[in-house]
C-alpha positions, 0 to 999 in steps of 0.5 A, a space after each residue: 528599687 521598690 518604695 512605697 512613696 506616693 509623693 516625693 517633694 523635692 526642693 519645692 519653692 514658691 514665690 508670689 512676686 518678691 514674696 517667698 512663701 515656700 523655700 526648698 521644701 523636701 519630704 516624702 509621703 508613703 502609702 498610709 501616712 497621715 501627715 499633719 502640717 502645723 505652724 503659725 498662720 502665714 508659714 506656707 502650709 496652705 500654699 504647700 498643699 495648693 502647690 501639691 494639688 497644682 492649684 498654684 504653680 511652684 516657682 521651682 522644684 519637683 512634685 514627684 507622684 509615683 516618680 512622675 514630676 507633676 510640676 512639669 509641662 503637659 500634666 493633665 491636672 483634672 485627672 491628677 486631682 482625681 487621684 489627689 483629692 482636696 478638702 477646703 476650709 470653705 467647702 467649695 460645694 456647688 450651691 445650685 446642686 443637691 448634696 448627691 449631685 455634688 458628689 456625682 458631678 466630678 465622677 461624671 465629668 472627670 472620670 466619665 462614669 454613667 449617672 447610675 454608677 456615679 450615683 451609687 458610688 456617691 451614696 456609698 460615701 455619703 453613707 460613710 460620712 453620715 450624710 445619706 439622710 440629706 442627699 436631696 438638700 442643697 448646701 444652704 440648707 445644711 450646717 457647716 459641719 455637714 457641708 464639710 462632710 459632704 465635701 469629704 464624701 465628694 473627694 472620696 467618691 473620686 477614689 483618690 490615693 491621697 486626700 489633702 485637707 486644708 484646715 478643714 475645721 477652721 471655718 466651723 463652729 466648735 460643736 461641729 469640729 468634732 463631727 468632721 475630725 471623727 470622719 477624718 479619724 476613721 479614714 486614718 484608721 482605714 489606711 487612707 493616705 492624708 496630708 492635713 494642714 491643721 490647728 487641731 493639735 490633739 488630732 495632730 498628736 493622736 492621729 498622725 503618723 508624722 508631724 511636719 512643723 513649718 515656719 516662715 516657708 520652710 520645714 523647721 522640724 518633722 518626726 513622729 508625734 511623740 518626737 515633735 510634741 514630746 521632745 521638739 528639737 528646734 526652739 521655734 517648734 518649742 515656742 510654737 507648741 508652748 502656746 497650745 500646750 499652755 492653753 
């Protein structure tokens, strides 16, 4: 059977002790999908991404990546994460390295590229996100928006199939949010498969192919932006969106 699914998440659950954070999550991700995951704080959105990226171990369920269960035993997590890149809220750059070195290190260590190949590849993506003038800067010398653009370039330099964004703009000053969303919009236009946990409702509405609304650890509703924003079926979704639409 031919399908374009990169991911199939099946019956995924995660508990921290007695606290159930995710319950029986099911959804699939096709090539080229831009899926925005929205919901109140504490609804499990970030934990879902962290499970997909194997930063957290699911309590039960499957994460099928091209049909192979990544939640099983004996998975090479670094090699998998090269294909499924993650951009964090807090940038997670190496402060003792330059911008350029930050974008080279994963290619050298995980993908075993030689330095020159890694350097040229890193430069290509730093150019793409508008950070090539800053290649010799260290993270402390650049703004939050610039750090996040470097973090995106670093993820892209691994040639991932999918990028996961965990609230990539929530640690930024308002004037820097636009520059990061601009990079993400252009990636979406180019067909990058992305899962984005975000509070930026305009991005979710205008850029996504699908919106997933989570509430208390379950997927409460999902559909096209027109469906979810224009005609939400669940009272919880309506109530959540009303808070944003009224502002």
